[in-house]
N, C-alpha and C positions, 0 to 999 in steps of 0.2 A: 254563819256557817264556819266550820273550821277550815283553815287554809294551810296546806303543807308548807313547811319552812323551805326557803330558797336553797338551803344547804342540801336538802333532799334532791332537788332538781340538779344541782351541780354533781352530786354523786351519780345520777343517771347518766350525765354526759360522760363521766370518766369510765363508765362501764361499757360504753359502746363506741369505741374509737372509729370503727369502720361502718357503723350502722347509722345512716342518716335519719332513720325513723325517730331516734331520740331527739335530734335537732328539731324535727318537725313538731313533735309533741311538746318539747320544751318551748318552742315559739308560741304555740297556741296557749299553753299555760301562762307564758309570760304576758300575752295580751289579756288573758282572763284576769291575771293578778293585777295587771295595769289598771283595770277598771276599779280595783280597790286601792290603787296606788295613791290616790289623792284623798283617801278616807283616813282621817287621823286615828281611827280606832284600830287600824290594821298595822301590824308590825312585821308581816311575813312576806314582804315583797322587796324587789330591788330598791335601794335608796338612790337619791339624787343629790346633786351638790347645791341645790337651792330650794327654797320653800315653795311648795305647790299651793294653788288656791284651794279654798274650801270646796269640797265635793258638792255637786248639785244632786237633787233627788233623782233616783233612778227612773229611767224612761223605758219600762219593760214592754217588750213586744213579743207576742206569741208566735210559736213555730207553726208553720203550715207545711205538710208533706205534699209534694207535687201531685196534682190530680192527673196530669198528662204523662207522667214519667213511665208508668207501667206499659201503656200502649206504645210508647216510643222505645221501650227496652232500655230506659235510662235508669241505671242502678248505681248505688254506692259500691265500694269494693266488695262488701259482703253480700250484696244482693238486696239490701234494704232500699227503700225509696228515698230519694234526695229531698231536701226541703229548703225553706226560706222563711224569713220574717218580714212582714209587710206592714208598714205604717202609712195609712191613706193620707193623701195630701188634702189641702183645704184652701179656700179662698183663691188668691192669685197663684197659688202653687198647685191647683187641682189638675192642671194639664202638664205639669212638669214632673219628670221622673229621674231619680238617682238610684242606680244599682251599684251595690258594693259586693265585690267578690272576695270572700273570706280567704285568708292565707293559712299557711301551716306546712311549708316544706313539700317534699316529694318522697316517693319510695322508688327504689331502683332495682329491686330484686323480688323474687317470689316470697322469700323469707320476710323481708321488711314490709312488703305490702300485706302479707298475711297477718303480721303483728299489728299493722296499722288498722286492718279491718276490724280489730277488736277494740278500737278507740273511737272517739268522736271525729277523728280525721278519716275514718273509713266506713263508718256505719251511723245511720240516723238513729239507731237504737240508743246511742249514747248522747244524742243532742239534748241540750237543755230545752225545757218547755218554753222558757222565756229568755230573752237576752236584753241587756241594757243598751239602748241606742245612745251613743255618745259621739262627740266630735262631729264629723260631717253628716252623721245620721241623727243628730240631736234635734228635738222639736222645740228647744229653747232658743228664741231669737237672740238672746244675749250671748249665747255660746255658738250659734250657727246662723249668723245674720242673713246669709244669702239663700240658704236652702232649707230652713227650718220647717216650712209648710209645704214642701214638695212631697210627692209620693216617694217614699224611701224604702228600699228593699235590701236586706242582707241575705245573700245567697250562700248557703253553707257549703263547705268544701269537704268532700268525702271520696275523692277519686285518686288523689296522690300524684296528679300530673297536670296541674294548673288548668283543669277543666278541658283537657285536650287529648285524653286517651281514646283509643278506638277498639271496638270489640274484636276486630280481626286478629289482634294481637293475643287474644285469649287462647285461640286455637293454636297459634304458632308456639305459644309457650306451655300449652298443655296444663292450664291451671283452672281451678274453679272460681278464681277471682274474677270480678267484673271490671273491665277497663272501659268505662263508659263516660269519661269526663266530657267529651264533646257532645254526646247525646244528652247529658244532664244539662249542659249549657243551653242547647237548642230546645229541650222540653220546657225548661223554666222560662226561657224567652217567649215561647209560644203561649204559655199560660199567662204571663204578664201582659202580652199584647192583647189577649182576649179580655183582660181585666181593665182595659182602657188605655194601655200604653200605645196602642195603634193610633190614637188620636193625640199623641203628645205634641206639644209645642216646643218643649225644651227637654233635653236629655243629657245625662252624664253617666258614663260607666267609669267606676273607680274600683280600686281593690288594693290590698296591702300584701306585701311580700310575694309569696307564690300567687296570690290574688292580684298583686300589682303587675306581675308578669302576664297573668291571664288577661288582664285588662288590655295590655298591648297586643297580645295574640288575637283577641276577639274584638278589638276596637272597631274595625271596619265592618264586621258582621253586625255589630250593634247599630252603627250608623245606617247600614243598608236596610235594616228592618224597621226603622222609624220613618215617619213621613218625610218626604224630600224637603219640605219647607221648615222642618223642625231644626232648631239650633242644637246640634249634637257634638259633644266633645268628650274626651277621655282623660282621666287623671290617674296616673300610676304612682302609688305610694310605696317606697321601699322595694320596688320591683326591678330596678336597674342593676341586675347582677353582672359582675365583671368576669371576663374570661382572662384571668390572671393566674400565674402559678403561685403556689404557696411559698412560704419562706425557705423551704428546701428545694425549690424550683420544680416541684412535682405538679402536674396538671390536675389537681384534685377536683376542681369544679367541672372542668371540661370532661374528665372521665366519668364523673357522676352523671352529668347531663346525657352523655352518650348512653349510659345504661338505662336512664329513665326513658329516653326516646325509643330505644330498641325494645324495651320491655313492653311499653304501652302503645306503640305505634303512633307516637305524638307527631311524627313528621308530616302526617296528613293534615294536621291543623296549623302547621307553620307556614311562613311565607314561601310560596311555591317557587318563586324565582331564586330564593336563597337555597332551598332544599335541592334544587337541580344541580347545585355545585357539590364538590366532594365534601363528605362528612356532614350530613344533614343535622346532626345534633348541635353543631355550632350555631344553628339558626334559633336555638333557644335563648341565645344571648341577645338582649335588645339592641346592642350596638350593630348587629348584623342586619336588622330589619326595621329599626325605628324610622329611618328616613324613607321607607317605602309605605308607611301607613298614610292613607289619604286623609283620615279624619284628624282634626287638630288634637294634639296631645300636650299635657302638662306633666312634668316630672317633679315629684317631691322626693328628695333623697338626702340623707345625711352623707357628707363626704367621708365620714368616719363611721360608716354603718357597722354597728356592733355585731350583727348577725354575720355579715360577710367577713369581718375581721376574725371572728371566732370560728368560722366554719369554712371559709374560702382561703383567706390569707394565712391564718395560723390555726389550722385544725389541730385537734389533739394529737393526731398522728404525726404532725410535723414539729411537735414540741416535746420530744422524747425526754430531754433533760429538764423540762419544766421551767426553762429560763423565761418563758413568756407567761407563766401561770398568773402572776399578779397583773401584768399589763392587759391580758385578754379580758380580765374581769373588771378592771378599773383603769381607764385611760390615764388617770392621774398618777398611776404607779409605773408608767412606762418610762424607761431611761432614755437618754439622748439618742442612742443608736436605734432603739425601738421606735421612737417618735419619727426618726428619719424614714424608717420603713413605712410607717403609717402615713406620713406626708407623701411618700411615693405612691401609696394606694390612692390617695386623693388625686394626685396627678394623673394616675391611670384612669380614674373616673372622668376627669376633665377631658382627657384625650379621647376616651370612648364616646363621650357625648358629642365631641367633634363638631361636624357641620350642622348638627341639629340646632346649635346655638344661633345659626343664621336663618333657621326656619321661621318665617314671619308669623305663621299661624300657631307655632308652638310656644310653650312657656315653661319656666322652671323655677324651683325654689330649692337650691342646694346649700344646706347649712353646714356648719362645722361641728355639729353635735355628735356625741357618742350615743346614738339612738337608732331606732328602726321602727317604721310604721308610725307616723306622726299625725295622721288625719283622723285616727279612731278615738283619740282621747281628747276631751275638751281642753285640757290644760295646754296641750301642744298644738291643737288646731286653732283655738281662738279663746283667749281669756286675757285679763289684764296683765298676767305674767308670762304669756306665751313667748316661745322663741320667735325672734324677729330678725329680719334682714331689711336694712334701710327703713326701720320702724314700721314694717308691715308684718302682720301675722301670716301664717299659711292660708287661713281662711280669706283674709283680705286680698292676698296675692292671687289666689285661685279665682275669687270673685272678680277682681279687676280684669283678669285674663278672659274668663268665660263670657262676661258681659261686654267685652271689647272696650273697656274704659281706658285701658292703656296697655302697652306691651309689658310683659313681665319676664325678665330674664335675670333672676336674682341668684348670684353666686357669692357665698360668704368667703371671708378671708380665712386663712388656715387656723386650726386649733392652736391655742386656746383664746382666740380673739373675741369670741361672742359671749358676753356675760349672760345673755338671755337663754342660753342652752340648758336643757335638762339632760345632763350626762348621766347615763345609767351606771350604777356601781353594784356589781354582782358579788362583791366580797362579803 
């Protein structure tokens, strides 16, 4: 198939400095392109600063539209049915379940949600019939040694609020859009429970980016709906978004989350002890509720998360003179002063993680790569050339933690110390 050139995506970003829909679509396209990223026949994707392994054959899994969604009133933004991709487990994994929540940013206004509703991020009309299961979803034991034979589910993202919107907000805002993220989550959970997940012996809820945030929001719900004697844990990938000002000291991300929460009534899905305090939208930031999650959590996050650097720390609106243009797209192009700012971002992440580091049940893999969402692609999840900390891949680290083989609290040294990183280059 023909793949649009990355330069086209970059032009999209320039056209919408104040519209986060672009960032959302760009992220989904990035993940889609990343599935071709390790295919030597493709030259239309971000480059990296080291050679990737040879791509494995695709593991295509068909789309299923939810059979329980309509009766539950669970709809995508445009009113279409939500969906998922299910790969049945086998052998020793037949009673083990891994659910992955897809990411893709958020929408914060009627205009941006309306535009989103005409894409795969807001309508199942645009979902692919099949998707390639890679990384933590792969059925290849050499690429996914711990979970390859589990029941694996990819839940598609079409609500724009991390599976946490509520229909009451539709009436308040007088829109024909459907804000049903929470109902989508509950309907698909009910469906999977009826398909055998109610007898699970082991379970993992995971997700990437906005799906990584959704993983943290819904982690205890997932735990509470599986058998009490099941081993249930959650893995958030690229979902630890920071409440930090941008380089002009503007509260860009905090203001954005405020609009998302108010538009879609997300506060009803957030930690209620946190929401009871002033400004409920602050409770979208994991640092505000991570330590209140009862279920064991593992964080996978790059300390130099390119999505956050490009949209939280240095959004286009904060780079009027384009002095950050090269650095935002390629960390190797950052000058000394800019690297000091990026190291400061890393320090903010370490501070935000804070006492979670002392949580005996928790785990983490915080590398120093210029990346985002590292569990979805086999090359960064587990391969001979994967990113490593203390000679452990992300897959090995998650496995050691999940199966209680050893505590895992891996924090990388600052950039550019780790030669195993895949640092994305968008230039």
